[in-house]
C-alpha positions as CSV (number, residue, x, y, z in Angstrom):
1,X,0.0,0.0,0.0
2,X,1.2,3.5,-0.8
3,X,-0.3,6.8,0.3
4,X,0.8,10.2,-1.1
5,X,-0.4,13.8,-0.8
6,X,-0.3,16.4,-3.5
7,X,-0.9,20.0,-2.6
8,X,-3.0,21.9,-5.1
9,X,-2.6,25.2,-3.3
10,X,-2.3,26.3,0.4
11,X,-6.0,25.3,1.1
12,X,-6.5,22.3,-1.1
13,X,-4.8,18.9,-1.5
14,X,-5.4,15.5,-3.0
15,X,-4.5,12.3,-1.1
16,X,-3.9,9.2,-3.3
17,X,-4.2,5.7,-1.7
18,X,-2.9,2.8,-3.8
19,X,-4.1,-0.6,-2.5
20,X,-2.5,-3.9,-3.9
21,X,-4.0,-7.3,-3.8
22,X,-1.6,-8.5,-1.2
23,X,-2.9,-5.7,1.1
24,X,-6.3,-7.2,1.4
25,X,-6.4,-10.8,0.0
26,X,-5.6,-12.6,3.3
27,X,-8.4,-10.8,5.1
28,X,-10.9,-11.4,2.3
29,X,-10.0,-15.1,2.2
30,X,-10.4,-15.4,6.0
31,X,-13.9,-13.8,5.8
32,X,-15.0,-16.1,3.0
33,X,-13.7,-19.2,4.9
34,X,-15.9,-18.1,7.8
35,X,-18.9,-17.7,5.4
36,X,-18.2,-21.2,4.0
37,X,-18.4,-22.7,7.5
38,X,-21.7,-21.0,8.3
39,X,-23.5,-20.7,5.0
40,X,-26.8,-22.5,4.5
41,X,-27.1,-23.3,0.8
42,X,-29.7,-26.0,-0.4
43,X,-28.0,-29.2,-1.5
44,X,-24.9,-28.8,0.7
45,X,-24.2,-29.7,4.2
46,X,-23.3,-26.9,6.5
47,X,-19.5,-26.3,6.3
48,X,-19.2,-28.2,3.0
49,X,-20.2,-25.6,0.5
50,X,-17.6,-25.4,-2.3
51,X,-15.4,-22.3,-2.0
52,X,-16.1,-21.4,-5.6
53,X,-19.8,-21.1,-4.9
54,X,-19.1,-19.0,-1.7
55,X,-16.8,-16.8,-3.8
56,X,-19.3,-16.4,-6.5
57,X,-22.1,-15.5,-4.1
58,X,-20.3,-13.3,-1.5
59,X,-16.9,-12.6,-3.0
60,X,-17.4,-9.1,-4.5
61,X,-19.4,-7.8,-1.5
62,X,-16.7,-9.0,0.9
63,X,-13.9,-7.6,-1.3
64,X,-15.6,-4.2,-1.4
65,X,-16.2,-4.1,2.4
66,X,-12.7,-5.2,3.4
67,X,-11.0,-2.8,0.9
68,X,-13.1,0.1,2.2
69,X,-12.3,-0.8,5.9
70,X,-8.6,-0.9,5.0
71,X,-8.9,2.3,3.0
72,X,-10.6,4.3,5.9
73,X,-8.2,3.0,8.5
74,X,-5.1,3.8,6.4
75,X,-6.4,7.2,5.4
76,X,-7.2,8.2,9.0
77,X,-3.8,6.9,10.2
78,X,-2.1,8.9,7.4
79,X,-3.9,12.2,8.3
80,X,-3.0,11.7,12.0
81,X,0.7,10.8,11.3
82,X,1.1,13.7,8.9
83,X,-0.6,16.0,11.5
84,X,-2.8,17.5,8.7
85,X,-5.2,20.1,10.0
86,X,-8.2,19.6,7.7
87,X,-11.7,21.1,7.4
88,X,-14.7,18.8,7.1
89,X,-13.9,15.2,5.9
90,X,-11.9,13.9,2.9
91,X,-14.2,13.7,-0.1
92,X,-13.9,10.8,-2.6
93,X,-12.6,12.2,-5.9
94,X,-12.8,9.2,-8.2
95,X,-15.1,6.6,-6.6
96,X,-17.2,6.3,-9.8
97,X,-14.1,5.2,-11.7
98,X,-13.1,2.3,-9.4
99,X,-13.1,-1.1,-11.2
100,X,-13.9,-3.7,-8.6
101,X,-13.0,-6.5,-11.1
102,X,-9.4,-5.4,-10.8
103,X,-6.9,-6.7,-8.3
104,X,-5.3,-3.3,-7.5
105,X,-7.1,-0.1,-6.7
106,X,-6.3,3.6,-6.6
107,X,-8.5,5.9,-4.5
108,X,-8.2,9.7,-4.5
109,X,-9.6,12.1,-1.9
110,X,-9.9,15.9,-1.9
111,X,-8.8,17.6,1.3
112,X,-9.8,21.1,2.5
113,X,-6.8,22.4,4.5
114,X,-7.2,24.7,7.5
115,X,-5.7,28.2,6.7
116,X,-2.7,29.7,8.4
117,X,-3.4,33.0,10.1
118,X,-2.6,35.1,13.2
119,X,-5.0,36.4,15.8
120,X,-4.5,39.8,17.3
121,X,-6.8,40.2,20.3
122,X,-5.1,43.6,21.0
123,X,-6.3,45.0,17.7
124,X,-9.4,47.2,17.5
125,X,-10.7,48.5,20.8
126,X,-14.0,47.0,22.1
127,X,-16.3,48.7,24.6
128,X,-16.5,47.1,28.0
129,X,-19.7,48.4,29.6
130,X,-19.8,48.9,33.3
131,X,-23.5,49.1,34.1
132,X,-24.3,51.1,37.3
133,X,-27.5,51.4,39.2
134,X,-28.2,55.2,39.3
135,X,-30.2,57.1,41.9
136,X,-33.4,57.0,39.9
137,X,-33.3,53.2,39.7
138,X,-32.5,52.8,43.4
139,X,-35.4,55.1,44.3
140,X,-37.8,53.1,42.1
141,X,-36.6,49.9,43.6
142,X,-37.1,51.2,47.1
143,X,-40.6,52.3,46.1
144,X,-41.3,48.9,44.6
145,X,-40.2,47.2,47.9
146,X,-42.3,49.5,50.0
147,X,-45.3,48.7,47.8
148,X,-44.7,45.0,47.8
149,X,-44.6,44.9,51.6
150,X,-47.2,47.5,52.1
151,X,-50.8,47.2,53.2
152,X,-53.4,46.5,50.6
153,X,-56.7,48.4,50.9
154,X,-59.8,47.9,48.9
155,X,-61.4,50.8,47.0
156,X,-64.4,51.5,44.8
157,X,-62.8,54.0,42.3
158,X,-59.6,53.9,40.4
159,X,-56.9,56.5,41.2
160,X,-53.3,56.9,40.1
161,X,-51.0,54.0,41.2
162,X,-53.9,51.8,42.2
163,X,-54.1,48.1,41.3
164,X,-56.9,46.9,39.1
165,X,-58.2,43.4,38.8
166,X,-60.6,42.8,35.9
167,X,-61.3,40.8,32.8
168,X,-60.2,41.9,29.3
169,X,-62.5,40.7,26.5
170,X,-62.6,41.0,22.7
171,X,-64.8,39.0,20.4
172,X,-62.6,39.9,17.4
173,X,-59.5,38.2,18.9
174,X,-61.4,35.8,21.2
175,X,-59.8,37.5,24.2
176,X,-61.2,36.6,27.7
177,X,-58.4,37.1,30.2
178,X,-58.5,38.0,33.8
179,X,-55.5,40.2,34.9
180,X,-54.2,42.3,37.8
181,X,-52.1,45.3,37.0
182,X,-51.1,48.7,38.3
183,X,-52.1,51.8,36.6
184,X,-48.5,52.7,36.2
185,X,-48.1,50.1,33.4
186,X,-50.6,52.0,31.3
187,X,-48.5,54.3,29.1
188,X,-51.3,55.5,26.7
189,X,-52.6,58.9,28.0
190,X,-56.1,58.3,26.6
191,X,-56.3,54.8,28.1
192,X,-55.1,56.0,31.5
193,X,-57.6,58.8,31.4
194,X,-60.4,56.3,30.7
195,X,-59.4,54.2,33.7
196,X,-59.0,57.0,36.3
197,X,-62.3,57.6,38.1
198,X,-63.7,54.3,36.8
199,X,-65.5,52.3,39.4
200,X,-65.8,48.6,40.4
201,X,-68.4,47.0,38.0
202,X,-67.7,49.5,35.2
203,X,-66.8,48.3,31.7
204,X,-64.2,50.4,30.0
205,X,-63.3,50.3,26.3
206,X,-59.6,50.7,25.6
207,X,-57.5,50.8,22.4
208,X,-54.6,48.4,22.6
209,X,-52.3,50.5,20.3
210,X,-49.8,52.3,22.6
211,X,-51.6,51.2,25.7
212,X,-48.5,49.5,27.2
213,X,-44.9,50.7,26.9
214,X,-43.8,47.2,25.8
215,X,-45.9,45.2,23.3
216,X,-45.0,42.0,25.2
217,X,-47.4,43.2,27.9
218,X,-50.2,42.4,25.5
219,X,-49.2,38.8,26.0
220,X,-49.1,39.1,29.8
221,X,-52.3,41.0,30.4
222,X,-54.5,40.2,27.3
223,X,-53.4,36.6,26.7
224,X,-52.6,36.9,23.0
225,X,-49.7,35.0,21.5
226,X,-46.3,36.5,20.8
227,X,-46.8,37.4,17.1
228,X,-50.2,39.0,17.7
229,X,-48.8,41.0,20.7
230,X,-46.5,43.1,18.4
231,X,-48.4,46.0,17.0
232,X,-51.7,44.9,18.3
233,X,-54.3,47.4,17.3
234,X,-57.9,46.5,18.4
235,X,-60.4,47.6,21.0
236,X,-60.8,45.6,24.2
237,X,-63.3,45.9,27.0
238,X,-62.1,45.7,30.6
239,X,-64.7,44.9,33.3
240,X,-63.3,46.2,36.5
241,X,-63.8,43.7,39.3
242,X,-61.5,45.0,42.1
243,X,-59.6,48.1,42.9
244,X,-56.9,48.2,45.5
245,X,-54.4,50.7,46.8
246,X,-51.2,49.9,48.6
247,X,-50.2,51.9,51.6
248,X,-46.4,51.8,51.3
249,X,-44.5,50.0,54.1
250,X,-42.4,52.2,56.4
251,X,-38.6,52.0,56.0
252,X,-37.8,50.6,59.4
253,X,-35.7,47.9,61.0
254,X,-38.6,45.3,60.8
255,X,-38.7,45.7,57.0
256,X,-34.9,45.7,56.7
257,X,-34.6,42.4,58.7
258,X,-37.4,40.9,56.7
259,X,-35.6,41.6,53.5
260,X,-32.0,40.7,54.3
261,X,-31.9,39.1,57.7
262,X,-31.4,40.4,61.2
263,X,-29.0,43.4,61.5
264,X,-27.6,43.2,57.9
265,X,-29.2,46.5,56.9
266,X,-30.1,49.3,59.4
267,X,-30.9,52.4,57.3
268,X,-32.2,53.6,54.0
269,X,-28.7,54.4,52.8
270,X,-27.6,50.9,53.6
271,X,-30.7,49.5,51.9
272,X,-29.8,51.4,48.7
273,X,-26.2,50.3,48.9
274,X,-27.3,46.6,49.2
275,X,-29.8,47.0,46.3
276,X,-27.0,48.7,44.2
277,X,-24.5,45.9,45.0
278,X,-27.0,43.1,44.1
279,X,-28.3,44.9,40.9
280,X,-24.8,45.6,39.6
281,X,-23.8,41.9,40.1
282,X,-26.7,41.0,37.9
283,X,-25.9,43.7,35.4
284,X,-22.3,42.3,35.1
285,X,-23.7,39.1,33.5
286,X,-25.3,41.1,30.8
287,X,-22.3,43.3,30.3
288,X,-20.0,40.2,30.1
289,X,-22.3,38.6,27.5
290,X,-22.2,41.8,25.4
291,X,-18.5,42.1,25.7
292,X,-18.0,38.4,24.6
293,X,-20.3,39.0,21.6
294,X,-18.5,42.2,20.6
295,X,-15.0,40.7,20.9
296,X,-16.1,37.7,18.8
297,X,-17.6,40.0,16.1
298,X,-14.4,42.2,16.1
299,X,-12.2,39.1,15.8
300,X,-14.2,37.8,12.9
301,X,-14.2,41.2,11.1
302,X,-10.5,41.8,11.7
303,X,-8.9,38.4,11.3
304,X,-8.4,37.9,7.6
305,X,-7.8,34.5,6.0
306,X,-9.1,32.6,3.0
307,X,-11.1,29.3,3.2
308,X,-11.3,26.4,0.7
309,X,-14.8,27.6,-0.3
310,X,-15.4,25.3,-3.2
311,X,-14.3,22.2,-1.2
312,X,-16.5,23.2,1.8
313,X,-19.5,23.8,-0.4
314,X,-19.1,20.4,-1.9
315,X,-18.6,18.9,1.6
316,X,-21.9,20.5,2.8
317,X,-23.6,19.2,-0.3
318,X,-22.6,15.6,0.3
319,X,-22.3,15.3,4.1
320,X,-25.9,15.4,5.2
321,X,-28.4,12.5,5.3
322,X,-30.0,13.9,2.1
323,X,-27.6,15.3,-0.6
324,X,-28.2,19.0,-1.4
325,X,-28.3,20.7,-4.7
326,X,-25.3,22.9,-5.6
327,X,-27.4,26.0,-5.0
328,X,-28.7,24.8,-1.6
329,X,-25.1,23.9,-0.6
330,X,-24.0,27.5,-1.5
331,X,-26.8,29.0,0.6
332,X,-25.9,26.7,3.6
333,X,-22.2,27.7,3.3
334,X,-23.1,31.4,3.2
335,X,-25.0,30.9,6.5
336,X,-22.3,28.9,8.2
337,X,-19.2,30.6,7.0
338,X,-19.1,33.2,9.8
339,X,-19.5,30.5,12.4
340,X,-16.7,28.4,10.9
341,X,-14.4,31.3,10.8
342,X,-14.9,31.9,14.5
343,X,-14.5,28.2,15.3
344,X,-11.0,28.4,13.7
345,X,-10.2,31.7,15.5
346,X,-11.4,30.4,18.9
347,X,-9.6,27.1,18.4
348,X,-6.3,28.9,17.7
349,X,-6.7,31.2,20.8
350,X,-7.4,28.2,23.0
351,X,-4.5,26.2,21.7
352,X,-2.0,29.0,21.8
353,X,-3.0,30.1,25.3
354,X,-3.7,26.8,27.0
355,X,-7.4,27.5,27.6
356,X,-8.6,23.9,27.5
357,X,-10.6,22.7,30.4
358,X,-9.1,19.9,32.6
359,X,-11.1,17.4,34.6
360,X,-9.8,18.9,37.9
361,X,-11.2,22.3,36.7
362,X,-14.5,20.7,35.9
363,X,-14.6,19.1,39.3
364,X,-13.7,22.3,41.2
365,X,-16.3,24.3,39.1
366,X,-18.9,21.7,39.9
367,X,-18.2,21.9,43.6
368,X,-18.4,25.7,43.6
369,X,-21.7,25.5,41.7
370,X,-23.1,22.9,44.1
371,X,-22.0,24.9,47.1
372,X,-23.8,28.0,45.8
373,X,-27.0,26.0,45.1
374,X,-26.9,24.5,48.6
375,X,-26.4,27.9,50.2
376,X,-29.7,29.0,48.6
377,X,-31.5,26.4,50.7
378,X,-29.7,27.3,53.9
379,X,-26.9,24.7,53.8
380,X,-24.0,27.1,54.3
381,X,-21.2,24.8,55.2
382,X,-21.4,21.4,53.4
383,X,-18.5,19.0,54.0
384,X,-15.9,18.2,51.3
385,X,-17.1,14.6,51.3
386,X,-20.7,15.7,50.6
387,X,-19.5,18.1,47.8
388,X,-17.3,15.4,46.2
389,X,-20.1,12.8,46.3
390,X,-22.6,15.1,44.5
391,X,-19.9,16.3,42.0
392,X,-19.1,12.7,41.2
393,X,-22.7,12.0,40.5
394,X,-23.1,15.0,38.2
395,X,-19.9,14.3,36.3
396,X,-21.0,10.7,35.6
397,X,-23.7,12.2,33.4
398,X,-22.3,13.1,30.0
399,X,-25.0,15.7,29.3
400,X,-24.1,17.5,32.5
401,X,-20.4,17.3,31.7
402,X,-21.0,18.8,28.3
403,X,-23.2,21.6,29.8
404,X,-20.7,22.5,32.6
405,X,-17.7,22.3,30.2
406,X,-19.4,24.8,27.9
407,X,-20.0,27.1,30.8
408,X,-16.4,26.8,32.0
409,X,-15.0,27.2,28.5
410,X,-17.0,30.4,28.0
411,X,-15.8,31.7,31.4
412,X,-12.2,31.0,30.6
413,X,-12.5,32.7,27.2
414,X,-14.2,35.7,28.7
415,X,-11.5,36.1,31.3
416,X,-8.8,35.8,28.7
417,X,-10.5,38.6,26.7
418,X,-10.8,40.8,29.8
419,X,-7.1,40.4,30.5
420,X,-5.7,40.6,26.9
421,X,-8.1,42.3,24.5
422,X,-7.9,46.0,23.9
423,X,-10.9,47.4,25.9
424,X,-12.3,50.8,26.6
425,X,-14.5,50.9,29.7
426,X,-17.7,52.9,29.6
427,X,-19.8,53.5,32.7
428,X,-23.5,53.6,31.8
429,X,-26.9,53.3,33.4
430,X,-28.9,50.2,32.7
431,X,-31.6,52.0,30.6
432,X,-28.9,53.7,28.5
433,X,-27.0,50.4,28.1
434,X,-30.1,48.6,26.7
435,X,-30.7,51.5,24.3
436,X,-27.1,51.8,23.2
437,X,-26.2,48.1,23.1
438,X,-29.3,46.6,21.5
439,X,-31.5,49.2,19.8
């Protein structure tokens, strides 16, 4: 057997595998002998079927199977030994020309080679948002807490900031939805005016267009599906069944202890500081995700290299369960090219900076995750033995291992970007962040 590689260019190559009769004949003969021992052919005792008959009936199928096994094993070994970094899988080049009546065979495979390129994570600067909870947000959150823990008093007439319970109906959209909401979710001036001064038992007709600040509230309060909620423009009738007002709770030690535990917070200033700390921890997750997305986009845009496009389109065309047309393969390649480019960039970053996840890291990450979950249920100091037992059980589940590995891989990559990418920090409020980052 002889295997050779010919480079067409820096991104394409052809591997030729020459297989001689002596490479496969012994294995084919062995398989046919086993067939002869077990074959059930009328007119012959089991194990006494003439080899010529076995050869005639099974010979070609066995030959094809054994040659293909040898071919795949040899090709895989060659690619490994040569340390060829290929994209996709080798594609048969001349399979239609193979003459299976011959003794010797020559197989050719097209290869798509991974491009050579450098990654500069210190290139173009990327914004790293530091989202802060401003005074307005803190005041609103304090107000929400005071409402939530305040005293609920029944009323007969709607006033500003009251809570209304009623049923929305519309024959056009088959709406019949009971809902409870505060008047402060109503953003439409005409709709709010129609509700104020309304009484329990009244039926109020409201236009849905512009009634809520967010169209998704049409789902929540009217019960329509997601698609219908966007731009919903109909009239609904609200039958008011209940009106309540909340007398806001006092900011005292009893409330502070109820919220955070005894003695943790003892003043409004400390309450705001705690709210700010907790909020900004949550904001950090969104900021980190935005940073990761932006660095990825920047790397894709600024890391230039060519791909073996023609090979990859052909590979996509042939690799699925159902072969695609040439046009379909081009469309699929256009959709996946950006993702493929980032896979190559990320793979290079991980390899060059040793960002692979080890089993010990998986175990430590699992223990930390378990400890945090147990703390939520009041188990503040689990033993090492208990943590190890639960971690072992989790890591015996391949789906869990995959999920945790993906989380840890993302965390390591994010930390690498924070330490090495060119970043410009921008302090911003949450509302401005949402507007600037996503609108």
